[in-house]
C-alpha positions in Angstrom: 30.1 136.7 -226.5 29.9 138.2 -223.3 27.9 136.2 -220.8 24.3 137.6 -220.1 23.9 139.5 -216.9 20.8 138.7 -215.2 18.7 141.3 -213.4 19.1 141.0 -209.7 14.9 140.5 -208.0 14.0 143.8 -206.9 14.0 143.5 -202.7 10.5 144.5 -201.0 10.6 146.2 -198.1 7.8 147.4 -195.6 7.9 150.5 -192.8 5.5 148.8 -189.9 4.5 151.9 -188.2 6.4 152.5 -184.5 5.1 151.2 -181.5 4.5 153.4 -178.7 2.4 155.0 -175.6 -0.7 155.6 -177.6 -3.2 158.9 -176.6 -0.3 161.7 -177.2 -1.2 163.6 -180.8 2.1 165.1 -180.7 3.9 161.4 -180.0 1.2 159.8 -182.6 2.1 162.6 -185.3 5.8 162.1 -185.0 5.7 157.9 -184.8 3.7 158.0 -188.0 5.4 160.6 -189.6 8.9 159.3 -188.6 7.6 155.8 -190.7 6.6 158.3 -193.8 10.0 159.6 -194.0 11.8 157.2 -194.0 10.2 155.5 -196.8 9.7 158.9 -198.9 13.8 158.9 -198.4 14.5 155.4 -199.5 12.3 155.4 -202.5 14.9 157.5 -203.6 17.3 154.2 -203.9 16.9 153.3 -207.8 13.4 151.4 -208.4 15.4 148.6 -210.2 16.6 147.8 -206.4 14.5 148.2 -203.9 10.4 148.3 -204.1 8.6 150.0 -200.6 5.1 148.9 -199.9 3.1 152.1 -199.3 2.3 153.4 -196.0 -1.0 153.2 -196.6 -1.1 149.6 -196.0 1.2 149.2 -193.3 -0.9 151.8 -191.0 -4.3 149.9 -191.8 -2.9 146.5 -191.1 -4.3 144.8 -188.5 -2.9 141.2 -188.7 0.2 139.8 -187.8 3.3 140.7 -189.3 4.1 137.6 -190.8 0.8 137.4 -192.2 1.7 141.0 -193.9 5.1 139.4 -195.1 3.2 136.7 -196.4 0.8 138.8 -198.7 3.0 141.1 -199.8 5.7 138.8 -200.9 8.4 140.9 -198.3 11.9 139.9 -198.5 12.8 142.8 -195.6 10.7 144.5 -192.5 11.7 147.6 -191.0 9.9 147.7 -187.7 10.7 150.1 -184.5 9.2 151.9 -181.3 9.5 155.8 -180.5 9.1 157.2 -177.0 9.1 161.2 -176.3 9.2 162.8 -173.3 9.3 166.4 -173.6 11.8 167.0 -176.0 13.7 163.7 -175.8 13.0 160.8 -178.0 14.2 157.7 -178.1 14.2 155.5 -181.3 14.5 151.9 -181.6 14.6 150.2 -185.3 15.0 146.7 -186.1 15.7 145.3 -189.8 14.6 141.9 -190.5 14.4 139.6 -192.9 11.2 138.0 -193.8 11.8 135.0 -194.9 13.0 133.4 -191.3 12.9 136.5 -189.2 16.3 137.4 -188.6 17.6 140.7 -187.3 19.8 141.9 -189.9 20.2 145.4 -188.2 19.1 146.9 -185.1 20.0 150.4 -183.8 18.8 152.8 -180.8 19.1 156.7 -181.3 18.3 158.8 -178.9 17.8 162.7 -180.4 15.3 166.0 -180.0 12.8 166.8 -181.4 14.7 169.5 -182.9 17.4 166.8 -184.8 14.2 165.5 -186.4 15.2 166.0 -189.6 19.0 164.3 -188.9 17.4 161.0 -187.1 15.8 160.4 -190.1 18.5 161.2 -192.8 20.8 158.7 -190.3 18.0 156.0 -190.4 17.7 156.3 -193.9 21.5 155.9 -195.0 21.7 153.0 -192.4 18.9 151.0 -193.4 20.2 151.6 -197.0 23.6 150.3 -196.4 22.2 146.6 -195.3 20.2 146.3 -198.1 22.0 144.3 -200.9 22.0 147.1 -203.5 23.9 147.3 -206.5 25.7 150.4 -206.1 26.4 151.8 -202.7 27.8 154.8 -203.8 24.8 155.8 -206.0 22.4 155.1 -203.1 24.8 157.2 -200.8 24.5 160.2 -203.3 20.7 159.5 -203.7 19.7 160.0 -200.2 22.3 163.0 -199.4 20.3 164.8 -201.9 17.8 164.7 -199.9 17.0 168.1 -198.7 17.1 169.0 -194.9 14.6 171.5 -193.0 14.9 173.5 -190.0 13.6 171.6 -186.6 10.3 173.7 -186.5 9.3 173.3 -190.3 10.1 169.7 -190.2 7.3 169.5 -186.9 5.0 171.2 -189.0 5.5 169.0 -191.8 4.8 166.0 -190.1 2.1 167.0 -188.5 0.6 168.6 -191.8 1.2 164.7 -193.1 -0.8 163.2 -190.1 -3.8 165.3 -190.9 -3.5 164.8 -194.9 -3.5 160.6 -194.4 -6.6 161.2 -192.8 -9.1 162.5 -195.9 -11.2 164.9 -194.9 -12.8 168.6 -195.8 -11.2 169.6 -192.4 -8.7 167.5 -192.3 -7.0 168.9 -196.0 -8.0 172.7 -194.6 -6.0 171.8 -191.9 -3.1 170.2 -193.4 -2.5 172.9 -196.0 -2.1 175.3 -193.1 0.5 173.5 -192.0 2.5 173.1 -194.8 2.2 176.7 -195.0 3.7 176.9 -192.0 6.2 174.9 -192.8 7.1 177.0 -195.4 7.1 179.6 -193.2 10.1 178.4 -190.5 12.0 177.4 -194.1 11.0 178.7 -197.1 13.6 176.6 -199.1 11.7 173.1 -198.0 10.2 171.1 -201.1 8.1 168.2 -199.5 5.9 171.2 -198.6 5.2 172.9 -201.8 4.6 169.4 -203.4 2.1 168.9 -200.2 -0.1 171.8 -200.7 0.2 170.6 -204.9 -0.9 167.7 -203.7 -4.1 169.1 -201.5 -5.0 171.3 -204.5 -5.4 169.0 -206.8 -7.4 166.8 -204.2 -9.4 169.6 -203.4 -10.1 170.3 -207.4 -11.3 166.4 -207.3 -13.3 167.0 -204.7 -15.2 169.7 -206.1 -14.3 172.1 -202.8 -12.4 175.0 -205.3 -13.3 176.6 -208.1 -10.7 174.0 -210.7 -9.1 177.3 -212.1 -8.1 178.4 -208.9 -6.9 175.1 -207.7 -5.3 173.8 -210.5 -2.9 177.2 -210.8 -2.2 177.2 -206.7 -1.4 173.6 -207.1 0.4 173.9 -210.3 3.1 177.2 -208.9 3.1 174.8 -205.6 4.5 172.1 -208.1 6.9 174.3 -210.3 8.1 175.7 -206.9 8.7 171.9 -205.2 10.2 170.8 -208.3 12.7 173.6 -209.3 13.9 172.7 -205.7 14.1 169.3 -206.0 14.0 167.5 -209.7 13.9 164.1 -208.5 10.9 164.7 -205.8 8.9 161.6 -205.1 5.0 162.0 -205.9 5.4 165.2 -208.0 5.2 163.2 -211.4 2.1 161.6 -210.1 0.7 164.9 -209.1 1.9 166.8 -212.3 -0.3 163.3 -214.2 -3.5 164.0 -212.7 -3.6 167.9 -213.4 -2.6 167.2 -216.9 -5.2 164.5 -217.3 -8.2 165.5 -215.1 -7.7 169.8 -215.9 -5.5 170.1 -218.8 -6.9 167.5 -220.8 -3.5 167.4 -222.6 -3.9 163.4 -222.4 -0.6 162.4 -224.2 1.2 164.5 -221.9 -1.1 162.8 -218.7 0.1 159.0 -219.3 3.6 160.4 -220.5 3.7 161.4 -216.8 2.4 158.7 -215.5 4.4 156.3 -217.3 7.5 158.4 -215.5 5.6 158.1 -212.0 5.2 154.3 -212.3 9.0 154.4 -213.6 10.3 156.0 -210.4 7.9 154.1 -208.1 6.1 151.1 -209.7 4.6 149.8 -206.4 2.3 153.1 -205.8 -0.5 151.9 -205.9 -2.1 155.6 -206.3 -0.1 155.7 -209.0 -1.9 153.0 -210.8 -5.4 153.9 -209.3 -5.2 157.1 -210.9 -3.6 156.2 -214.0 -6.6 153.7 -214.3 -8.8 156.2 -214.0 -7.3 158.4 -216.9 -7.4 155.8 -219.4 -10.9 154.9 -218.6 -11.6 158.1 -219.4 -9.9 157.8 -222.9 -12.4 154.8 -223.4 -9.3 152.3 -223.1 -11.4 150.1 -221.1 -9.1 147.0 -220.9 -5.6 148.9 -219.9 -7.9 151.0 -217.5 -8.6 148.0 -215.5 -5.4 146.6 -215.8 -4.2 148.9 -214.3 -7.3 149.5 -211.5 -6.5 145.5 -210.9 -2.5 146.6 -210.4 -3.8 149.3 -207.3 -5.5 146.1 -205.6 -2.9 143.7 -206.6 -0.6 146.2 -204.4 -3.1 147.1 -201.6 -5.3 144.0 -201.7 -7.1 145.2 -198.4 -7.6 148.2 -200.2 -11.9 148.6 -199.8 -11.6 151.9 -201.9 -9.9 150.7 -204.3 -11.9 147.5 -204.8 -14.8 150.1 -205.1 -13.1 152.0 -208.2 -12.4 148.8 -209.9 -16.5 148.3 -209.4 -17.0 151.7 -211.0 -14.7 150.9 -213.7 -16.4 148.0 -215.0 -19.9 149.8 -214.9 -18.0 152.1 -217.6 -16.5 149.3 -219.4 -20.2 147.9 -219.7 -20.2 145.1 -217.3 -22.9 146.3 -214.9 -23.6 142.5 -213.2 -19.7 141.6 -212.4 -19.9 145.6 -211.4 -22.2 144.5 -208.5 -19.8 141.6 -207.5 -17.4 143.6 -207.2 -19.5 145.7 -205.3 -21.1 143.6 -203.2 -17.4 142.1 -202.6 -16.8 145.7 -201.3 -19.7 146.0 -199.0 -19.3 142.6 -197.3 -15.6 143.7 -196.2 -16.8 147.1 -195.3 -20.8 147.5 -195.1 -20.1 151.5 -194.7 -17.8 151.7 -197.9 -19.1 155.1 -199.3 -17.8 155.1 -202.8 -19.4 151.5 -202.8 -22.4 152.3 -201.9 -22.9 155.3 -204.1 -21.4 153.4 -207.2 -23.4 150.6 -206.7 -27.1 153.2 -206.7 -25.7 154.1 -210.1 -25.4 151.3 -211.5 -28.5 149.4 -210.3 -30.2 152.5 -211.3 -28.8 151.7 -215.3 -30.3 148.3 -214.6 -33.9 149.9 -213.9 -33.7 148.4 -210.2 -35.0 151.7 -209.2 -36.1 150.6 -205.9 -32.6 149.0 -204.8 -31.3 152.3 -205.9 -32.3 154.7 -203.9 -31.8 152.5 -201.0 -28.0 152.4 -202.1 -28.5 156.2 -202.9 -29.8 156.6 -199.2 -27.6 154.4 -197.4 -24.2 156.0 -199.2 -25.6 159.6 -197.9 -25.9 158.4 -194.6 -22.5 157.0 -194.1 -20.8 160.1 -196.3 -22.3 163.5 -195.3 -24.4 165.8 -197.4 -22.1 166.0 -199.8 -23.0 167.3 -203.4 -21.9 164.2 -205.4 -24.6 162.2 -203.0 -27.4 164.3 -203.3 -26.2 163.9 -207.2 -26.0 160.5 -206.9 -30.1 160.1 -204.9 -31.2 162.8 -207.2 -30.5 160.0 -210.4 -31.8 157.2 -208.5 -34.7 158.8 -207.5 -35.2 160.2 -210.9 -34.7 156.6 -213.0 -37.4 155.2 -210.3 -40.2 158.0 -210.9 -39.9 159.7 -208.0 -39.7 163.2 -210.0 -40.0 165.6 -207.5 -38.2 164.5 -205.0 -35.0 164.2 -207.5 -36.3 168.2 -208.9 -36.2 169.6 -205.1 -32.4 168.2 -204.8 -31.5 169.4 -208.5 -32.9 172.9 -207.3 -30.7 172.7 -204.1 -27.9 172.1 -205.9 -28.4 174.6 -209.0 -28.8 176.8 -205.7 -25.7 175.8 -203.7 -23.6 176.2 -207.3 -24.1 180.4 -207.4 -22.4 180.6 -203.7 -19.5 177.9 -204.1 -18.7 175.3 -206.7 -20.6 172.5 -207.3 -19.1 170.3 -210.4 -21.6 170.5 -213.4 -20.6 167.2 -214.1 -22.3 165.4 -211.4 -25.6 167.4 -212.1 -25.5 166.5 -215.5 -26.6 162.8 -215.1 -29.7 164.1 -213.2 -30.7 166.5 -215.2 -30.9 164.2 -218.6 -33.1 161.7 -216.0 -35.6 164.6 -215.6 -35.5 167.0 -218.3 -34.2 165.5 -221.1 -31.7 166.4 -223.6 -31.3 169.9 -223.5 -31.2 170.4 -219.9 -28.1 167.9 -219.8 -26.3 169.4 -222.4 -26.5 173.1 -220.6 -24.9 171.4 -217.6 -22.3 169.8 -219.4 -21.2 173.0 -221.1 -20.9 174.4 -218.2 -18.8 171.4 -216.8 -16.5 172.5 -220.2 -16.3 176.2 -219.3 -15.5 175.7 -215.7 -12.9 172.6 -216.7 -14.7 170.0 -214.9 -11.7 167.6 -213.9 -15.0 164.7 -214.3 -16.3 165.7 -217.5 -14.0 163.3 -219.2 -15.1 160.7 -217.7 -19.1 161.9 -218.2 -17.9 161.2 -222.2 -17.6 157.3 -221.5 -20.0 157.0 -218.9 -22.8 154.6 -219.8 -26.0 157.1 -218.3 -25.2 159.0 -221.2 -25.8 156.4 -223.6 -28.8 158.4 -224.6 -26.8 161.5 -226.1 -24.7 159.5 -228.2 -26.2 160.3 -231.3 -26.9 164.1 -230.5 -24.1 165.6 -233.0 -23.6 168.5 -229.5 -22.7 165.9 -227.3 -20.2 164.4 -230.6 -19.2 168.1 -230.4 -18.8 168.8 -227.2 -16.5 165.5 -227.3 -14.2 166.7 -229.5 -13.7 169.7 -227.9 -12.8 167.9 -224.7 -10.2 166.5 -226.5 -9.0 169.0 -228.9 -7.8 170.7 -225.7 -4.6 171.0 -225.2 -2.0 172.3 -222.5 -1.6 175.1 -224.1 -4.8 176.7 -223.4 -5.1 176.4 -220.2 -7.5 178.8 -218.7 -6.6 182.3 -216.3 -8.6 184.2 -214.4 -11.7 184.6 -211.9 -14.3 181.0 -211.8 -16.6 181.2 -214.9 -20.1 181.1 -213.4 
């Protein structure tokens, strides 16, 4: 009998934000983009060899490097600095063994902003050559398949990522503009197409565009990205989210989520969105396990912890949900999702005054979005403050005539205020528009009053019966 081969444990690597003088927006976005692009290149290495810590963790880290290494059980850290003077750049990088702080390799490179893409490729190849990989030849081949872009396209892309990583409606629009600018400079640059797709999927999720318009544009950009680079990191996750939230092709979505995780099992956001998908399918234990996995990978992500609190509420564990949400707010008192979800749970528990206070705090911290207005209207209705709740509902209804307003977010308010008929009207609108929140509505405890209504059962059946072959086309449904 041949001796068994033990699988070598994956090596965990974190790319720490590059140091340098602060205050120059040009230097800041190159510095940030350089770290992110190195992560993207190294993500092409085999998942059994290397596990990369997400950029969102290292960029938000305020503690020591030693603490980062201990919390995330790192084997290696990549640290560096970047200085820019005009068009000239000087980069110094060090690959450090986390266990003892030994510098395994260091190098100082000089380049120009016009050669940024070449610089990133050279750094990624040098780092991979120093990691204990099982098949260095295959690693070199994977890294070599990374598509280069023209210098101007690369710079536009870096700046687009800078705005993308600062999530807001304005920054999302700015990122989209810059991704398009990158493609004007180089129409064959696959990551820019993926960036456009990610922008549109998030715009659908945030109800900033009509779902069919955003999904169509996202799908077209994804197709172009994958045609140019079939191994592009992040593409499978974007496809999975579209299949789950817009197509309601749930089996396809699960396959795509699992494919995405096989490509990058350390990506907390894939676990996060897969968890939401499973919760929408009523698979509560599996969904909560995925949300907890996202927290294990990003322990200091308040947003992930807040969504776990929401998941526990959906799983009919309201007291545990409140406990988790209170922990979030102890860590970050202005966490808008935590206040919003807390309001929802408190209303469900008939703690009306507390629910209204939490909803008002969410609005104060997070702006006047339709989702937060709907959360306040719901808490007011449950607390018996019908006049103010009706006023908000009327404003949302009027606004929906001018711009997209997710009907699934309004439906709970209609149920609390006007009963089952009006709630069903909003849910039917959500079905017609492929509202991305509808599948989650079907398991939301706030709709328990509709569970025995045959119309709700029929609507649930129509959602679960939809498949990708029935994707709607054409103009938005009003």
